[in-house]
C-alpha positions in Angstrom: -1.6 191.0 -3.6 1.8 192.2 -2.5 2.3 194.2 -5.7 1.5 193.9 -9.4 4.1 194.2 -12.2 2.5 196.1 -15.0 2.6 195.0 -18.6 3.6 197.4 -21.4 0.0 198.1 -22.3 -0.9 198.8 -18.7 2.0 201.2 -18.3 0.8 203.0 -21.4 -2.6 203.3 -19.8 -1.0 204.5 -16.6 1.0 207.1 -18.6 -2.1 208.5 -20.1 -3.7 208.9 -16.7 -0.6 210.7 -15.3 -0.5 213.0 -18.3 -4.0 214.3 -17.5 -2.8 215.4 -14.0 0.2 217.4 -15.0 2.1 219.4 -13.7 1.5 217.7 -10.3 2.5 214.2 -11.7 5.4 215.5 -13.8 8.2 213.7 -12.0 6.7 210.3 -12.4 5.0 211.0 -15.8 8.4 211.6 -17.4 10.0 208.6 -15.7 7.2 206.4 -17.1 7.6 208.0 -20.5 11.3 207.3 -20.4 10.6 203.7 -19.5 8.1 203.4 -22.5 10.8 204.9 -24.8 13.3 202.2 -23.7 15.5 204.6 -21.9 15.3 202.7 -18.6 16.3 199.1 -19.5 16.1 196.5 -16.8 13.5 198.5 -14.8 9.9 197.4 -14.1 6.8 199.3 -13.0 5.0 198.0 -10.0 1.8 199.2 -8.3 0.0 198.3 -5.1 -3.2 197.6 -6.9 -4.6 197.8 -10.5 -6.4 199.6 -11.9 -7.2 201.5 -8.7 -3.6 202.1 -7.7 -2.4 204.5 -5.0 1.4 203.9 -5.2 3.8 203.4 -8.1 7.4 202.3 -7.9 10.0 201.8 -10.7 12.6 199.4 -9.6 15.3 197.1 -11.0 14.1 193.8 -12.5 17.2 192.8 -14.4 20.5 194.0 -12.9 22.4 192.8 -16.1 20.4 195.3 -18.2 19.9 198.3 -16.0 22.3 201.2 -16.3 24.9 201.3 -13.5 23.8 204.7 -12.3 20.2 203.5 -11.7 21.0 200.0 -10.5 19.6 200.5 -7.0 17.2 203.4 -7.6 13.5 203.2 -6.6 11.5 205.9 -8.4 8.3 206.5 -6.4 5.0 208.2 -6.7 1.9 208.1 -4.5 -1.6 209.5 -4.5 -1.5 208.9 -0.7 1.6 209.2 1.5 0.1 206.7 3.9 -0.5 204.1 1.1 3.2 204.4 0.0 4.3 203.9 3.7 2.6 200.5 3.7 3.6 199.6 0.2 7.3 200.1 0.8 7.1 197.8 3.9 5.5 195.0 2.0 7.7 191.9 1.5 9.9 192.0 -1.7 8.9 195.5 -2.8 12.4 196.8 -1.7 15.5 194.7 -1.5 16.9 195.9 1.8 20.1 193.8 1.4 21.4 196.2 -1.2 22.0 199.9 -1.4 18.8 201.8 -2.3 18.2 205.3 -3.6 14.6 206.6 -3.2 13.4 209.5 -5.4 10.0 211.1 -5.5 9.2 210.2 -1.9 6.7 212.4 -0.1 8.3 213.9 3.0 5.8 212.1 5.4 7.1 208.8 4.1 10.8 209.5 5.0 10.4 208.4 8.7 9.1 205.0 7.5 12.0 204.4 5.2 14.4 205.4 8.0 12.7 203.0 10.4 13.0 200.2 7.8 16.7 200.9 7.4 17.3 200.5 11.1 15.3 197.2 11.0 17.4 195.9 8.2 20.7 197.0 9.9 21.5 199.8 7.6 21.5 203.6 7.6 20.3 206.6 5.6 23.4 208.3 4.4 21.7 211.2 2.7 18.3 212.9 3.0 17.4 215.9 0.9 14.0 217.5 1.0 13.0 219.4 -2.1 10.5 222.0 -3.4 9.1 221.7 -6.9 9.0 224.9 -8.9 7.4 225.1 -12.4 6.6 227.6 -15.1 2.8 228.0 -15.3 2.3 231.1 -17.4 0.9 230.8 -20.9 3.7 233.0 -22.4 7.3 231.8 -22.7 10.0 233.0 -20.4 12.1 235.9 -21.7 15.7 235.2 -22.6 18.1 237.7 -21.1 20.5 239.4 -23.4 23.4 237.1 -24.4 26.8 238.7 -23.5 29.1 239.6 -26.3 31.5 236.8 -27.3 29.2 234.0 -26.0 27.0 231.7 -27.9 23.8 229.9 -26.8 23.4 226.3 -27.8 23.0 222.8 -26.5 25.3 220.2 -25.0 27.2 217.7 -27.2 27.9 214.1 -26.3 31.6 214.9 -26.0 30.8 217.4 -23.2 30.0 214.5 -20.9 33.7 214.3 -19.9 33.6 218.0 -18.9 30.4 217.5 -16.9 31.9 214.5 -15.1 34.9 216.6 -14.0 32.7 219.6 -13.0 30.5 217.4 -10.7 33.1 214.8 -9.6 33.4 214.7 -5.8 29.9 216.2 -5.5 28.0 213.3 -6.9 27.7 209.7 -5.9 26.8 207.7 -9.0 28.4 204.8 -10.8 29.4 205.6 -14.4 28.8 209.3 -14.0 30.1 210.0 -17.4 27.8 207.4 -18.9 24.9 209.1 -17.1 25.8 212.5 -18.6 26.2 210.9 -22.1 22.7 209.4 -21.8 20.9 212.5 -20.7 22.7 214.7 -23.3 21.7 212.2 -26.1 18.2 211.7 -24.9 16.9 215.0 -23.5 17.1 218.8 -24.0 19.9 220.9 -22.7 21.2 224.5 -22.9 24.7 226.0 -22.6 26.7 229.1 -23.2 30.1 228.7 -25.0 32.9 231.2 -25.7 34.4 231.7 -29.1 36.8 228.8 -28.6 33.8 226.5 -27.8 34.6 226.1 -24.1 31.6 225.7 -21.8 30.9 228.7 -19.6 27.5 227.6 -18.2 25.0 224.8 -18.8 21.9 222.9 -17.7 20.4 219.6 -18.8 17.3 217.5 -18.3 16.8 214.4 -16.2 14.9 211.2 -16.6 12.1 212.6 -14.4 11.7 215.6 -16.7 13.3 218.2 -14.3 15.7 220.9 -15.3 18.9 220.1 -13.3 22.7 220.1 -13.2 22.9 223.9 -13.7 26.6 224.9 -13.7 28.2 228.3 -14.1 32.0 228.7 -14.2 33.3 230.4 -11.0 34.4 233.6 -12.8 30.9 234.2 -14.0 28.7 233.3 -11.0 27.8 237.0 -10.3 26.4 237.4 -13.9 23.1 236.4 -15.5 24.4 233.1 -17.0 22.1 231.2 -14.6 19.0 232.9 -15.9 20.1 232.6 -19.5 20.5 228.8 -19.6 17.5 228.2 -17.3 15.2 230.4 -19.4 16.4 228.9 -22.6 15.9 225.3 -21.5 12.5 226.2 -20.1 11.5 227.7 -23.4 12.6 224.5 -25.2 10.4 222.5 -22.9 7.4 224.7 -23.2 7.6 225.0 -27.0 7.4 221.2 -27.2 4.3 221.1 -24.9 6.3 219.8 -21.9 6.3 220.9 -18.3 9.3 223.2 -17.3 10.2 222.5 -13.7 12.9 221.7 -11.3 13.5 220.6 -7.7 15.1 223.0 -5.2 16.6 222.1 -1.7 14.1 223.4 0.8 16.8 225.2 2.8 18.3 227.0 -0.2 16.4 230.3 0.1 18.8 232.0 -2.4 17.9 229.5 -5.2 14.2 229.8 -4.3 14.5 233.6 -4.7 16.3 233.1 -8.1 13.5 230.9 -9.4 10.8 233.2 -8.2 12.6 236.2 -9.8 12.1 234.6 -13.2 8.5 233.7 -12.5 8.8 230.0 -11.6 6.2 229.2 -8.9 5.9 226.5 -6.2 3.8 223.5 -7.1 1.7 222.3 -4.1 2.1 218.5 -3.4 5.2 218.5 -5.6 7.6 218.6 -2.7 9.6 215.4 -2.1 12.5 213.9 -0.3 15.5 212.2 -2.0 17.1 209.5 0.2 20.0 207.1 0.0 20.2 203.9 2.1 23.3 201.8 2.7 23.2 198.3 4.3 25.8 197.8 6.9 25.7 194.0 6.4 25.6 192.7 2.9 24.7 189.2 1.7 28.0 188.6 0.0 26.6 185.7 -2.1 24.1 188.2 -3.5 25.7 191.5 -4.2 28.9 192.0 -2.3 30.5 193.6 -5.3 28.1 196.5 -5.0 29.4 197.6 -1.6 30.9 201.0 -1.8 33.1 203.2 0.3 30.0 205.2 1.2 28.9 202.4 3.7 32.5 201.9 4.9 33.6 205.5 5.6 30.3 207.3 6.2 30.6 209.7 3.2 27.2 211.1 2.2 25.8 210.6 -1.3 24.1 213.2 -3.4 21.3 213.2 -6.0 20.9 214.3 -9.5 17.4 215.6 -9.5 17.2 219.3 -8.7 17.9 222.5 -10.5 21.2 223.0 -8.8 21.9 220.6 -5.9 25.3 222.2 -5.5 24.5 225.9 -4.9 28.2 226.6 -5.1 28.1 225.7 -8.8 26.4 229.0 -9.6 27.1 231.1 -6.5 30.1 232.0 -4.4 27.9 232.5 -1.3 27.3 228.9 -0.2 29.1 225.6 0.0 27.5 222.4 -1.1 26.9 221.3 2.5 24.4 224.1 3.1 22.1 222.6 0.5 21.5 219.5 2.6 20.5 218.4 6.1 23.7 217.6 8.0 23.8 214.9 10.7 27.4 214.5 11.7 28.0 211.4 9.6 25.9 209.2 11.8 22.4 209.7 10.5 19.5 208.0 12.2 21.0 205.7 14.8 17.6 204.6 16.0 14.1 204.6 14.7 13.1 207.2 17.3 15.9 209.5 16.2 14.8 208.9 12.6 11.3 210.3 13.2 12.6 213.2 15.2 15.2 214.3 12.7 12.8 214.1 9.7 10.0 215.6 11.7 12.1 218.7 12.1 12.0 219.2 8.4 8.3 220.0 8.6 9.1 223.2 10.4 11.1 224.5 7.4 8.8 226.2 4.9 8.4 229.3 2.9 5.4 231.4 1.9 5.3 230.7 -1.8 3.0 231.3 -4.7 0.5 228.5 -5.1 -0.7 226.9 -8.4 -3.3 224.3 -8.9 -1.9 221.0 -8.4 2.9 215.1 -7.4 3.7 213.1 -5.8 
């Protein structure tokens, strides 16, 4: 069997199994739950075996139904990194003729994906390793004092236009405004507004259950707005019996320190890599319309799945480029270089607080 497409009942069974292994399975559990709730139309859930699976992938089954921002996204989870390595290489699991964004991929699997991109005459245009940090205490996080003249609340659908402007140029995603509308309508959020209703800081949830897209206006990035919205959103999650967590770029030590200062802790086996692949040769009878300027001009793409991918959105100390691995615009020219570059990431680590166990 190359793969098995799960039925709705089988996905519900899988969801119950993943729930029992939280927080380690959080990023795939919430994706599966979003699928069951109908929030990921056009996607299907495939596994390498059933019921004794080792790898899970959500991928596009119907391009006419899937949201534009998830059209080429593969949401992955594995009990075993080695099993996922083989699964992604099986025929028809990944359509290498089209752009592909891989989320939830264990770091050890990244060299295999890079080798496959070379084989299929494409390239990895972005590779972002992440730590998973979660709230594990029984008590709720404290909310810092709200500054006078500001009001704590939640995002509104009409704020999607503001979010698109704030992140435009830092995010590669089709229909970015539609993406923000969807997450605002479907998931929790937190924000600070001034008396006129203008957003001063905010954070929102993602389809994988992570706290992300944390933005603070430049004039207030030396204040506690970051802690206020993050703590508020974490409290909302915990009060509803959910896991409060986020992904942090592994080389962003300042953000790691910020998370630890408010008692978020590292989740072992929760680390992952986000990767984007662009084919250099496209079957024009199949999906030529989906070719983007990314493949043509070498611009890197960026993900939506960490607490603050763009550190500059809350701090004046770093630019966005420092939150990623830089490879001079010509990432992974050969399979050998792929393994070497990604292997170097294994040398980057921090001594962090451990909790009992994701993918």
